[in-house]
Structures are given as C-alpha cells and as structure tokens.
The first five atom37 places (N, CA, C, CB, O) and aatype in JSON, in Angstrom:
{
  "aatype": [20, 20, 20, 20, 20, 20, 20, 20, 20, 20, 20, 20, 20, 20, 20, 20, 20, 20, 20, 20, 20, 20, 20, 20, 20, 20, 20, 20, 20, 20, 20, 20, 20, 20, 20, 20, 20, 20, 20, 20, 20, 20, 20, 20, 20, 20, 20, 20, 20, 20, 20, 20, 20, 20, 20, 20, 20, 20, 20, 20, 20, 20, 20, 20, 20, 20, 20, 20, 20, 20, 20, 20, 20, 20, 20, 20, 20, 20, 20, 20, 20, 20, 20],
  "atom_mask": [
    [1, 1, 1, 1, 1],
    [1, 1, 1, 1, 1],
    [1, 1, 1, 1, 1],
    [1, 1, 1, 1, 1],
    [1, 1, 1, 1, 1],
    [1, 1, 1, 1, 1],
    [1, 1, 1, 1, 1],
    [1, 1, 1, 1, 1],
    [1, 1, 1, 1, 1],
    [1, 1, 1, 1, 1],
    [1, 1, 1, 1, 1],
    [1, 1, 1, 1, 1],
    [1, 1, 1, 1, 1],
    [1, 1, 1, 1, 1],
    [1, 1, 1, 1, 1],
    [1, 1, 1, 1, 1],
    [1, 1, 1, 1, 1],
    [1, 1, 1, 1, 1],
    [1, 1, 1, 1, 1],
    [1, 1, 1, 1, 1],
    [1, 1, 1, 1, 1],
    [1, 1, 1, 1, 1],
    [1, 1, 1, 1, 1],
    [1, 1, 1, 1, 1],
    [1, 1, 1, 1, 1],
    [1, 1, 1, 1, 1],
    [1, 1, 1, 1, 1],
    [1, 1, 1, 1, 1],
    [1, 1, 1, 1, 1],
    [1, 1, 1, 1, 1],
    [1, 1, 1, 1, 1],
    [1, 1, 1, 1, 1],
    [1, 1, 1, 1, 1],
    [1, 1, 1, 1, 1],
    [1, 1, 1, 1, 1],
    [1, 1, 1, 1, 1],
    [1, 1, 1, 1, 1],
    [1, 1, 1, 1, 1],
    [1, 1, 1, 1, 1],
    [1, 1, 1, 1, 1],
    [1, 1, 1, 1, 1],
    [1, 1, 1, 1, 1],
    [1, 1, 1, 1, 1],
    [1, 1, 1, 1, 1],
    [1, 1, 1, 1, 1],
    [1, 1, 1, 1, 1],
    [1, 1, 1, 1, 1],
    [1, 1, 1, 1, 1],
    [1, 1, 1, 1, 1],
    [1, 1, 1, 1, 1],
    [1, 1, 1, 1, 1],
    [1, 1, 1, 1, 1],
    [1, 1, 1, 1, 1],
    [1, 1, 1, 1, 1],
    [1, 1, 1, 1, 1],
    [1, 1, 1, 1, 1],
    [1, 1, 1, 1, 1],
    [1, 1, 1, 1, 1],
    [1, 1, 1, 1, 1],
    [1, 1, 1, 1, 1],
    [1, 1, 1, 1, 1],
    [1, 1, 1, 1, 1],
    [1, 1, 1, 1, 1],
    [1, 1, 1, 1, 1],
    [1, 1, 1, 1, 1],
    [1, 1, 1, 1, 1],
    [1, 1, 1, 1, 1],
    [1, 1, 1, 1, 1],
    [1, 1, 1, 1, 1],
    [1, 1, 1, 1, 1],
    [1, 1, 1, 1, 1],
    [1, 1, 1, 1, 1],
    [1, 1, 1, 1, 1],
    [1, 1, 1, 1, 1],
    [1, 1, 1, 1, 1],
    [1, 1, 1, 1, 1],
    [1, 1, 1, 1, 1],
    [1, 1, 1, 1, 1],
    [1, 1, 1, 1, 1],
    [1, 1, 1, 1, 1],
    [1, 1, 1, 1, 1],
    [1, 1, 1, 1, 1],
    [1, 1, 1, 1, 1]
  ],
  "atom_positions": [
    [[0.83, -1.12, 0.37], [-0.17, -0.03, 0.2], [0.99, 1.33, 0.17], [-1.49, -0.03, 1.65], [0.54, 2.48, 0.2]],
    [[2.2, 1.13, 0.12], [3.06, 2.29, -0.2], [3.25, 2.99, -1.52], [4.21, 1.95, 0.11], [4.04, 3.91, -1.71]],
    [[2.29, 2.37, -2.55], [2.41, 2.83, -3.82], [1.84, 4.55, -3.76], [1.5, 1.74, -4.85], [0.94, 5.0, -3.05]],
    [[2.44, 5.05, -4.45], [1.69, 6.51, -4.41], [0.21, 6.47, -5.11], [2.67, 7.7, -5.28], [-0.68, 7.16, -4.6]],
    [[-0.07, 5.72, -6.22], [-1.29, 5.76, -6.84], [-2.36, 5.54, -5.66], [-1.35, 4.67, -8.0], [-3.47, 6.03, -5.88]],
    [[-2.23, 5.11, -4.86], [-3.31, 4.87, -3.74], [-3.1, 5.74, -2.51], [-3.29, 3.36, -3.25], [-3.45, 5.31, -1.42]],
    [[-2.56, 6.94, -2.64], [-2.35, 8.04, -1.36], [-3.36, 9.21, -1.85], [-0.5, 8.72, -1.16], [-3.21, 9.94, -2.83]],
    [[-4.35, 9.2, -1.0], [-5.52, 10.24, -1.17], [-6.07, 10.57, 0.16], [-6.74, 9.67, -2.09], [-6.62, 9.77, 0.91]],
    [[-5.9, 11.68, 0.35], [-6.91, 12.32, 1.59], [-8.54, 12.98, 1.12], [-5.94, 13.78, 2.34], [-9.04, 12.86, 0.01]],
    [[-8.99, 13.5, 2.01], [-10.08, 14.25, 1.98], [-10.93, 14.92, 2.86], [-10.63, 13.74, 1.54], [-10.74, 14.5, 4.0]],
    [[-11.88, 15.88, 2.81], [-12.13, 16.49, 3.88], [-13.8, 15.81, 4.1], [-11.86, 18.2, 3.66], [-14.44, 15.74, 3.05]],
    [[-14.37, 15.43, 5.13], [-15.62, 15.47, 5.38], [-16.83, 16.26, 6.36], [-15.59, 14.53, 5.52], [-16.27, 17.07, 7.1]],
    [[-17.82, 16.24, 6.49], [-18.61, 17.14, 7.33], [-19.15, 16.07, 8.03], [-19.65, 18.16, 6.65], [-18.96, 14.91, 7.66]],
    [[-19.87, 16.39, 9.13], [-20.59, 15.65, 9.94], [-21.65, 16.69, 10.59], [-19.64, 14.9, 10.95], [-21.25, 17.68, 11.2]],
    [[-23.24, 16.39, 10.41], [-23.82, 17.21, 10.81], [-24.22, 16.59, 12.36], [-24.81, 17.58, 9.79], [-25.03, 15.66, 12.45]],
    [[-23.86, 16.94, 13.03], [-23.97, 16.31, 14.57], [-25.52, 16.35, 14.88], [-23.04, 17.31, 15.86], [-26.21, 15.34, 15.03]],
    [[-25.9, 17.38, 14.93], [-27.74, 17.28, 15.16], [-28.54, 16.12, 14.58], [-28.55, 18.57, 14.41], [-29.43, 15.43, 15.08]],
    [[-27.85, 16.1, 13.2], [-28.87, 14.96, 12.2], [-28.28, 13.59, 12.78], [-28.58, 15.04, 10.12], [-28.99, 12.58, 12.68]],
    [[-27.08, 13.5, 13.37], [-26.89, 11.97, 13.63], [-27.45, 11.63, 15.32], [-25.01, 11.57, 13.42], [-27.83, 10.53, 15.72]],
    [[-27.4, 12.87, 16.12], [-28.04, 12.51, 17.44], [-29.49, 12.32, 17.28], [-27.8, 13.59, 18.51], [-30.1, 11.79, 18.21]],
    [[-30.29, 12.78, 15.94], [-31.59, 12.44, 15.65], [-31.5, 11.26, 15.4], [-32.21, 13.09, 14.7], [-32.23, 10.45, 15.97]],
    [[-30.48, 10.87, 14.4], [-30.78, 9.23, 13.77], [-30.59, 8.6, 14.65], [-29.98, 8.55, 12.64], [-31.11, 7.49, 14.55]],
    [[-29.71, 8.88, 16.14], [-29.23, 7.69, 17.0], [-30.67, 7.55, 17.85], [-27.66, 8.04, 18.08], [-31.11, 6.46, 18.2]],
    [[-31.33, 8.79, 18.11], [-32.44, 8.82, 19.23], [-33.82, 7.91, 18.41], [-32.91, 10.75, 19.69], [-34.67, 7.23, 18.98]],
    [[-33.71, 8.13, 17.25], [-34.97, 7.26, 16.35], [-34.63, 6.0, 16.28], [-35.25, 7.68, 14.77], [-35.42, 5.16, 16.7]],
    [[-33.21, 5.55, 15.67], [-33.09, 4.09, 16.13], [-32.99, 3.45, 17.03], [-32.48, 3.65, 15.86], [-33.05, 2.22, 16.9]],
    [[-32.81, 4.02, 18.2], [-32.95, 3.43, 19.56], [-34.44, 3.3, 19.73], [-32.27, 4.32, 20.74], [-34.94, 2.19, 19.9]],
    [[-35.2, 4.45, 19.69], [-36.76, 4.44, 19.96], [-37.35, 3.27, 19.16], [-37.5, 5.9, 19.49], [-37.96, 2.35, 19.7]],
    [[-37.12, 3.35, 17.68], [-37.69, 2.05, 16.68], [-37.02, 0.67, 17.26], [-37.12, 2.26, 14.83], [-37.59, -0.38, 16.97]],
    [[-36.12, 0.63, 17.86], [-35.48, -0.51, 18.44], [-36.35, -0.87, 19.24], [-34.22, -0.36, 19.05], [-37.11, -1.81, 19.04]],
    [[-36.35, -0.1, 20.34], [-37.15, -0.52, 21.66], [-38.55, -0.66, 21.18], [-37.08, 0.63, 22.95], [-38.98, -1.62, 21.82]],
    [[-39.46, -0.25, 20.45], [-40.69, -0.53, 20.22], [-40.74, -1.78, 19.62], [-41.3, 0.41, 19.52], [-41.74, -2.48, 19.79]],
    [[-39.81, -2.17, 18.94], [-40.23, -3.22, 17.82], [-39.89, -4.56, 19.02], [-39.03, -3.17, 16.01], [-40.51, -5.63, 19.06]],
    [[-38.81, -4.16, 19.88], [-38.42, -5.21, 20.85], [-39.78, -5.57, 21.8], [-37.09, -4.63, 21.82], [-40.38, -6.65, 21.86]],
    [[-40.08, -4.19, 22.58], [-41.5, -4.25, 23.19], [-42.84, -5.12, 22.62], [-41.91, -2.86, 23.18], [-43.69, -5.68, 23.3]],
    [[-42.77, -5.05, 21.26], [-44.1, -5.71, 20.45], [-43.5, -7.28, 20.22], [-44.52, -4.78, 18.67], [-44.2, -8.23, 20.57]],
    [[-42.4, -7.44, 19.71], [-42.19, -8.54, 19.37], [-41.54, -9.8, 20.4], [-41.51, -8.21, 18.36], [-41.88, -10.98, 20.3]],
    [[-40.63, -9.32, 21.34], [-39.84, -9.89, 22.31], [-40.63, -10.23, 23.58], [-38.72, -9.0, 22.59], [-40.19, -9.71, 24.61]],
    [[-41.62, -10.94, 23.7], [-42.21, -11.34, 25.0], [-41.67, -12.66, 25.43], [-43.73, -11.4, 24.94], [-41.53, -13.6, 24.65]],
    [[-41.3, -12.69, 27.04], [-40.66, -13.18, 27.79], [-39.47, -14.15, 26.85], [-41.63, -13.79, 28.76], [-39.45, -15.32, 26.47]],
    [[-38.59, -13.08, 26.74], [-37.15, -13.91, 25.79], [-36.22, -13.55, 27.08], [-36.4, -12.98, 23.79], [-36.59, -12.95, 28.09]],
    [[-35.07, -14.0, 26.83], [-33.82, -13.97, 27.62], [-33.32, -12.87, 27.73], [-32.87, -14.71, 27.22], [-33.69, -12.28, 26.72]],
    [[-32.66, -12.13, 28.38], [-31.77, -10.91, 28.29], [-30.88, -10.68, 27.31], [-31.05, -10.81, 29.28], [-30.56, -9.58, 26.86]],
    [[-30.37, -12.09, 26.86], [-29.26, -11.88, 25.9], [-29.69, -11.54, 24.39], [-28.4, -13.17, 25.9], [-29.13, -10.9, 23.5]],
    [[-31.04, -12.28, 24.47], [-31.71, -12.05, 23.04], [-32.29, -10.55, 23.29], [-33.06, -13.31, 22.61], [-32.35, -9.94, 22.23]],
    [[-32.6, -10.02, 24.09], [-33.12, -8.91, 23.93], [-31.89, -7.51, 23.44], [-33.9, -8.77, 25.33], [-32.14, -6.51, 22.77]],
    [[-30.43, -7.97, 24.13], [-29.38, -7.12, 23.69], [-28.99, -7.3, 22.11], [-28.17, -7.41, 24.61], [-28.7, -6.3, 21.45]],
    [[-28.99, -8.56, 21.54], [-28.6, -9.04, 20.34], [-29.67, -8.35, 19.34], [-28.56, -10.66, 20.34], [-29.33, -7.93, 18.24]],
    [[-31.04, -8.28, 19.86], [-31.94, -7.68, 18.96], [-32.08, -6.43, 18.92], [-33.03, -8.08, 19.08], [-32.45, -5.86, 17.9]],
    [[-31.77, -5.75, 20.12], [-31.72, -4.07, 20.33], [-30.45, -3.66, 19.35], [-31.37, -3.53, 22.21], [-30.53, -2.64, 18.66]],
    [[-29.37, -4.43, 19.33], [-28.33, -3.91, 18.59], [-28.37, -4.1, 16.92], [-27.13, -4.54, 19.18], [-27.98, -3.27, 16.1]],
    [[-28.99, -5.49, 16.62], [-29.27, -5.45, 15.37], [-30.76, -4.79, 15.03], [-29.1, -6.82, 14.93], [-31.05, -4.76, 13.84]],
    [[-31.4, -4.43, 15.66], [-32.23, -3.59, 15.31], [-31.78, -1.88, 15.11], [-33.19, -3.86, 16.26], [-32.24, -1.12, 14.25]],
    [[-31.04, -1.63, 15.89], [-30.36, -0.24, 16.0], [-29.63, 0.12, 14.92], [-29.46, -0.12, 17.09], [-29.61, 1.23, 14.37]],
    [[-28.95, -1.01, 14.59], [-27.85, -0.96, 13.25], [-28.8, -0.72, 12.0], [-26.85, -2.61, 12.99], [-28.65, 0.27, 11.28]],
    [[-29.61, -1.5, 11.82], [-30.3, -1.51, 10.33], [-31.07, -0.33, 10.63], [-31.3, -2.94, 9.8], [-31.23, 0.24, 9.55]],
    [[-31.67, 0.35, 11.58], [-32.39, 1.32, 11.69], [-31.47, 2.72, 11.14], [-32.9, 1.28, 13.15], [-31.7, 3.51, 10.22]],
    [[-30.3, 2.62, 12.16], [-29.39, 3.96, 12.0], [-28.85, 3.75, 10.65], [-28.09, 4.17, 13.16], [-28.68, 4.76, 9.97]],
    [[-28.57, 2.65, 10.17], [-27.85, 2.63, 8.63], [-29.0, 3.02, 7.53], [-27.19, 0.9, 8.19], [-28.64, 3.75, 6.61]],
    [[-30.13, 2.66, 7.58], [-31.26, 3.04, 6.71], [-31.58, 4.6, 6.79], [-32.54, 2.2, 7.13], [-31.71, 5.28, 5.77]],
    [[-31.69, 5.05, 7.9], [-31.7, 6.52, 8.35], [-30.63, 7.25, 7.71], [-31.56, 6.69, 9.87], [-30.91, 8.21, 6.99]],
    [[-29.38, 6.89, 7.9], [-28.34, 7.51, 7.33], [-28.2, 7.65, 5.75], [-27.3, 6.85, 7.83], [-27.93, 8.71, 5.18]],
    [[-28.45, 6.38, 5.11], [-28.33, 6.34, 3.91], [-29.82, 7.29, 3.09], [-28.13, 4.7, 3.65], [-29.83, 7.76, 1.95]],
    [[-30.83, 7.33, 4.01], [-31.74, 7.97, 3.44], [-31.52, 9.69, 3.61], [-33.02, 7.39, 4.03], [-31.83, 10.57, 2.82]],
    [[-31.01, 9.76, 4.63], [-30.66, 11.38, 4.62], [-29.46, 11.89, 3.68], [-30.22, 11.83, 6.15], [-29.23, 13.08, 3.47]],
    [[-28.81, 10.91, 3.19], [-27.49, 10.93, 2.35], [-28.23, 11.19, 1.1], [-26.46, 9.48, 2.33], [-27.9, 12.21, 0.5]],
    [[-29.23, 10.44, 0.57], [-29.83, 10.35, -0.77], [-30.96, 11.4, -0.99], [-30.38, 8.94, -0.99], [-31.37, 11.72, -2.1]],
    [[-31.4, 11.88, 0.15], [-32.94, 12.67, 0.08], [-32.65, 13.97, 0.38], [-34.16, 12.17, 1.19], [-33.34, 14.81, -0.19]],
    [[-31.6, 14.42, 1.31], [-31.55, 15.53, 2.15], [-30.34, 16.39, 1.4], [-31.27, 15.07, 3.79], [-29.37, 15.86, 0.86]],
    [[-30.6, 17.97, 1.48], [-29.88, 18.83, 0.74], [-28.83, 18.84, 1.55], [-30.45, 20.11, 0.4], [-27.74, 19.05, 1.03]],
    [[-28.91, 18.61, 3.14], [-27.66, 18.52, 3.91], [-27.8, 17.41, 4.72], [-27.32, 19.72, 4.71], [-28.55, 17.28, 5.69]],
    [[-27.06, 16.66, 4.26], [-26.69, 15.1, 4.94], [-25.95, 15.04, 5.96], [-25.97, 14.17, 4.11], [-25.06, 15.85, 6.2]],
    [[-26.28, 13.98, 6.73], [-25.75, 13.72, 7.98], [-24.09, 13.53, 7.7], [-26.54, 12.38, 8.65], [-23.39, 14.11, 8.53]],
    [[-23.33, 12.77, 6.61], [-22.0, 12.74, 6.51], [-21.93, 12.88, 5.13], [-21.32, 11.58, 7.1], [-22.58, 12.23, 4.31]],
    [[-20.92, 13.97, 4.85], [-20.64, 14.13, 2.97], [-19.06, 14.52, 2.91], [-21.75, 15.74, 2.03], [-18.42, 15.37, 3.53]],
    [[-18.66, 13.55, 1.9], [-17.62, 13.94, 1.58], [-17.24, 15.26, 1.04], [-17.36, 13.19, 0.98], [-17.83, 15.48, -0.01]],
    [[-16.41, 16.25, 1.43], [-16.3, 17.63, 0.57], [-15.62, 17.42, -0.53], [-15.61, 18.81, 1.24], [-16.13, 17.49, -1.65]],
    [[-14.3, 17.13, -0.3], [-13.31, 16.95, -1.32], [-12.7, 15.85, -1.42], [-12.42, 17.75, -1.27], [-12.85, 15.11, -0.45]],
    [[-11.99, 15.41, -2.33], [-11.04, 14.36, -2.01], [-9.92, 14.55, -2.99], [-11.67, 12.92, -2.1], [-10.17, 14.88, -4.15]],
    [[-8.75, 14.37, -2.57], [-7.46, 14.93, -3.27], [-6.3, 14.06, -2.99], [-7.08, 16.41, -2.78], [-6.26, 13.36, -1.98]],
    [[-5.25, 14.08, -4.02], [-4.38, 13.2, -3.86], [-2.96, 13.98, -3.27], [-4.28, 12.46, -5.21], [-2.45, 15.05, -3.6]],
    [[-2.46, 12.76, -2.04], [-1.37, 13.46, -1.13], [-0.07, 13.01, -2.02], [-1.32, 12.84, 0.67], [0.0, 11.95, -2.65]],
    [[0.95, 14.03, -1.96], [1.9, 14.09, -2.72], [3.09, 12.72, -1.76], [2.37, 15.93, -2.87], [4.2, 12.46, -2.2]]
  ]
}
C-alpha cells in the first residue's frame, strides 16, 4: 500500500444534530419493536435484538438522509491526492 497512486486524503463534514436525531430515532424504533415482538425472551436475546435493530435502523436512516436531504448527515467535501 506504499504505492503513491493509492495515497488520497479528503475532507468530510458531519451534521451532529442530524446524527443525534438518527441515533434517538433508531433507538426508539428498536425499543418499540422489541417491546412488541420479544415477549418472555432471555436478556441476551433482548440485547442482540436491540443492537441488530438499532444498526439496521441507523444505517437506513443515514442512507436515506444522504440520498434525499440537501444537507446530509455525512458528506465527503473534497478528495485529493497526497504527494
């Protein structure tokens, strides 16, 4: 990987308010689905279910904001070669 043709850097921006909103939305959605579907399960199934649902909801929300919104949560501003 020391080949100069693979040396790139870039600037990216994060919208922290939108990321916090996505985290809260994903957590609320995961808790809601767990409360409806996971009656009388073991605690480790609750944790795995929460993490899986949270990750899916967060990634779907992040992809949706990056494709639809005019100010996405994560945006690559510039990409340039490093000498």
